[in-house]
C-alpha positions in Angstrom: 0.2 -0.1 0.0 2.8 2.4 0.7 4.1 1.2 -2.6 1.0 2.0 -4.4 0.8 6.0 -2.3 3.8 6.6 -3.6 3.1 6.3 -7.4 0.2 7.9 -6.8 2.1 10.8 -4.6 1.8 13.9 -7.8 -2.3 12.5 -8.7 -2.5 12.8 -4.3 -1.0 15.7 -3.9 -3.0 17.3 -6.3 -6.2 16.7 -5.3 -4.8 17.8 -1.9 -4.1 21.7 -3.6 -7.6 21.6 -5.3 -9.6 20.9 -2.1 -7.7 23.3 -0.4 -8.5 25.6 -3.0 -11.7 24.7 -3.0 -12.1 24.9 0.6 -11.2 28.5 1.0 -14.2 29.9 -2.0 -16.7 28.0 0.3 -15.2 28.8 3.5 -15.7 32.5 1.8 -19.5 32.2 1.3 -20.8 30.2 4.0 -22.6 31.7 7.2 -20.6 30.9 9.6 -22.8 28.8 11.8 -22.1 25.7 10.9 -18.1 25.9 11.9 -16.4 23.4 12.7 -18.7 20.8 13.4 -18.1 19.1 10.0 -14.6 16.6 9.2 -12.4 18.8 7.4 -10.6 16.3 5.4 -7.5 19.7 4.8 -6.7 18.5 8.3 -5.2 15.1 7.1 -3.3 15.9 4.0 0.1 15.2 3.6 3.1 17.0 4.2 6.6 16.8 2.6 7.8 15.6 5.6 5.6 13.0 5.6 6.2 11.7 2.2 9.7 11.9 3.6 9.1 9.4 6.0 6.4 7.2 3.6 9.6 7.0 1.2 12.2 6.2 4.5 9.7 3.3 5.3 9.8 2.1 2.0 13.3 2.1 2.0 13.4 0.3 5.0 11.2 -2.3 4.5 12.3 -3.4 1.5 14.7 -6.0 2.8 12.4 -7.9 4.7 10.1 -7.3 1.2 12.3 -9.1 -0.8 13.7 -11.6 1.7 9.9 -12.8 1.9 9.7 -12.6 -1.6 12.5 -15.0 -1.8 11.8 -17.2 0.3 7.8 -17.8 -0.2 8.6 -21.4 -1.5 7.5 -19.9 -5.5 10.3 -21.5 -7.4 9.6 -19.5 -10.9 9.4 -16.7 -8.9 12.0 -16.2 -6.1 14.3 -19.1 -8.0 14.9 -20.8 -4.5 11.5 -22.7 -4.0 10.6 -23.0 -0.4 12.6 -23.8 2.7 
């Protein structure tokens, strides 16, 4: 899932940017009566530091992932077979 997140980084960032812009426009035209009552995905947006952590986690998990693939027992994929 992290690899897919990394692959889709640009569309995710573009979506978050567009959503933030839309929130600003909606906020300008709203009455302000329902402020703070609804969930805002803008608060869950990934920052640049979060993306760096995703990259670090992917690099950290690459070795165990590769080992697991090598030992999973499919000789045609790993070339090793099962233990």
